[in-house]
C-alpha positions in Angstrom: 10.6 -13.8 24.0 13.6 -16.0 22.6 16.3 -13.8 21.0 16.9 -14.6 17.3 19.9 -16.4 16.5 22.6 -14.7 14.4 21.7 -16.7 11.1 18.0 -15.6 11.5 18.9 -12.0 11.9 21.2 -12.3 8.9 18.6 -14.0 6.9 15.9 -11.2 7.7 18.4 -8.5 7.1 19.5 -9.8 3.7 15.9 -10.2 2.5 14.9 -7.0 3.6 17.7 -5.0 2.2 17.3 -7.1 -1.3 13.7 -6.1 -1.1 14.6 -2.6 -0.5 17.1 -2.3 -3.6 14.4 -4.1 -5.7 11.8 -1.7 -4.9 13.9 1.4 -5.5 15.2 -0.2 -9.1 11.2 -0.5 -9.8 10.7 2.9 -8.9 13.7 4.2 -11.1 12.8 2.4 -14.0 9.1 3.6 -14.1 10.5 7.0 -13.2 12.8 7.3 -16.0 10.2 6.1 -18.3 7.7 8.9 -17.2 10.4 11.7 -17.1 11.6 10.4 -20.6 8.3 11.5 -22.2 7.6 9.9 -25.6 10.4 7.3 -26.3 10.8 5.1 -29.4 9.0 1.8 -29.3 12.3 -0.3 -29.0 13.2 1.6 -25.8 9.8 1.3 -24.7 9.8 -2.5 -25.0 13.3 -2.8 -23.3 12.1 -0.8 -20.2 8.7 -3.1 -20.2 11.0 -6.0 -20.3 13.3 -4.6 -17.6 10.3 -3.9 -15.3 8.8 -7.3 -15.7 12.1 -9.1 -14.7 12.4 -6.3 -11.4 8.9 -7.0 -10.4 9.4 -10.9 -10.9 12.5 -10.7 -8.6 10.5 -8.5 -6.2 7.8 -11.3 -5.9 10.7 -14.0 -5.4 12.1 -11.9 -2.5 8.8 -11.4 -1.1 8.2 -15.1 -1.2 11.5 -15.7 0.5 10.7 -13.1 3.1 7.4 -14.7 4.0 8.9 -18.1 4.3 11.6 -16.7 6.8 8.9 -14.9 8.7 6.7 -18.2 9.0 9.7 -20.2 10.0 10.4 -17.5 12.7 6.9 -17.7 13.9 6.9 -21.5 14.1 9.9 -21.2 16.5 8.5 -18.7 18.4 5.2 -20.5 19.0 6.9 -23.6 19.9 9.3 -21.5 22.4 6.3 -19.7 24.3 3.7 -22.4 24.1 4.5 -23.3 27.7 4.8 -20.0 29.2 1.7 -18.0 29.4 3.5 -14.9 30.0 5.6 -15.2 26.9 2.6 -16.1 24.8 0.9 -13.0 25.9 3.7 -10.9 24.8 3.9 -12.6 21.9 0.1 -11.8 21.1 0.7 -8.2 22.2 3.6 -7.9 19.8 1.1 -9.3 16.9 -1.7 -6.9 17.7 0.8 -4.0 17.4 2.0 -5.3 14.2 -1.5 -5.4 13.0 -2.2 -1.7 14.4 0.8 -0.5 12.5 -0.1 -2.1 9.1 2.7 -4.7 9.1 0.2 -7.9 9.0 -2.1 -8.9 6.3 -5.8 -8.3 7.3 -9.0 -9.2 5.8 -12.6 -8.0 6.7 -15.7 -6.2 5.4 -15.6 -2.5 4.2 -15.6 -0.7 0.9 -13.9 -0.4 -2.5 -13.5 3.0 -4.2 -12.6 3.2 -7.8 -11.6 6.2 -9.2 -11.0 7.1 -12.8 -10.5 9.9 -15.6 -13.5 10.8 -17.3 -14.9 8.7 -20.0 -13.1 9.1 -23.4 -16.3 10.1 -25.2 -16.3 13.3 -23.2 -15.0 16.2 -25.6 -13.2 17.9 -22.4 -11.8 14.4 -21.0 -8.3 15.0 -22.4 -7.9 18.2 -20.1 -8.6 16.3 -16.9 -6.3 13.8 -15.2 -7.0 12.5 -11.6 -3.4 12.4 -11.0 -3.3 16.2 -11.4 -6.3 16.3 -8.8 -4.7 13.6 -6.7 -5.6 16.0 -3.4 -9.0 14.3 -4.0 -7.4 11.1 -3.1 -5.8 12.6 -0.1 -9.2 13.6 1.0 -10.8 10.3 0.5 -8.4 8.5 2.6 -8.6 11.0 5.1 -12.2 10.9 5.3 -12.1 6.8 5.6 -9.7 7.3 8.5 -12.0 9.8 10.3 -14.9 7.4 9.7 -13.2 4.6 11.5 -11.4 2.7 8.7 -9.0 0.2 10.4 -6.9 -0.7 7.3 -6.5 1.2 3.9 -4.8 0.4 0.9 -4.4 2.5 -2.5 -3.6 0.6 -5.5 -2.4 -2.3 -3.0 -0.1 -0.1 -1.3 -0.9 -0.3 2.7 -1.3 3.2 3.9 0.6 3.5 7.3 2.0 6.4 9.5 4.8 7.2 7.2 3.0 6.6 3.9 3.0 9.7 1.4 0.6 10.5 -1.3 2.0 12.9 -3.7 2.2 14.0 -7.5 5.4 12.7 -9.4 5.4 13.7 -13.0 2.5 11.8 -14.5 1.9 9.5 -11.5 1.3 9.6 -7.8 3.8 8.1 -5.3 2.5 6.0 -2.5 5.1 4.4 -0.2 7.6 5.6 -2.9 5.8 3.4 -5.6 4.6 5.2 -8.7 0.8 4.5 -9.4 -1.4 5.7 -12.4 -4.8 5.9 -13.1 -7.4 4.1 -12.4 -7.1 4.1 -8.4 -8.5 1.6 -6.4 -8.9 2.4 -2.6 -9.6 -0.6 -0.3 -10.5 0.2 3.2 -11.8 -2.2 6.0 -14.5 -1.0 8.5 -18.0 -0.6 8.9 -19.5 -0.8 5.3 -22.2 1.6 6.2 -20.2 4.0 8.1 -17.5 4.4 5.6 -20.0 4.6 2.6 -22.3 7.2 4.4 -19.2 9.2 5.2 -18.0 9.5 1.6 -21.4 9.8 0.0 -23.2 12.2 2.2 -24.7 15.6 0.5 -22.0 17.8 -0.6 -19.3 15.2 0.2 -16.5 14.3 -1.6 -18.0 11.5 -3.9 -20.5 14.2 -5.1 -17.5 16.7 -5.6 -15.6 14.3 -7.6 -18.5 13.6 -9.9 -19.0 17.3 -10.3 -15.8 17.5 -11.7 -16.9 14.6 -14.1 -14.4 12.0 -12.8 -15.7 8.5 -12.6 -16.0 7.1 -9.0 -17.7 4.2 -7.8 -18.1 3.3 -4.0 -19.1 -0.3 -3.3 -19.7 -2.0 0.0 -17.9 -5.4 0.4 -18.6 -8.3 2.7 -14.8 -9.4 2.4 -11.9 -7.3 1.6 -8.0 -8.4 1.9 -5.5 -5.9 2.5 -1.9 -6.9 2.4 0.7 -5.6 5.1 3.2 -2.8 4.2 6.0 -4.4 2.5 8.7 -1.9 2.9 11.2 -1.3 6.0 10.6 1.7 8.3 13.8 3.5 9.6 13.9 6.5 12.1 16.9 8.6 11.8 16.0 11.1 14.1 13.2 10.0 16.4 14.3 8.0 19.4 12.4 6.1 22.1 12.0 8.0 25.3 13.5 6.0 28.2 
């Protein structure tokens, strides 16, 4: 496959680094607001305004990255169209990117909506699904075991390095803080996925017994975006 030109490598590198900085800033803004507890309304407004700006900048960088990637795809396509070996190699790369979670995918599956108990329940203030975030881990693991081919939590694509852990009043997924309600999208056989979760004594039943709200819905079409972060290996090396 054609080697990337110097300017192409620089362009992708700059966009990726910028995106990483923006994501880091977004995380810090949200984390500071969470750790700070109750803040004056003026400070809250400033934080909200700053967060909006950070998200807008992130969206712009994502669009730039998509444009660069599309241009590179066009160049690669024109370079390999007359060479069957290179075309097969390109298709293999695309397949493994899809398996790894680095491409947008669509297909049938299920959507799970998970939230705190209704406000009219007298004990609802004592329950928070974020504190019981292990239920989210159980659901994701059960979906994987049931053959889910792609999973996202509140839009965050689950890949091999994804974490789901509590961070103050939120949960971190791919280092992005998320709060209730939680939506889990999974692409796979809808009947199999729904059956795995809704079986007697299964996780859906256990979650409802805790009085959390949970809804599992079969979907004919679900769109799940690719993982937008950067994966770096510091200790693992490829075996020659």
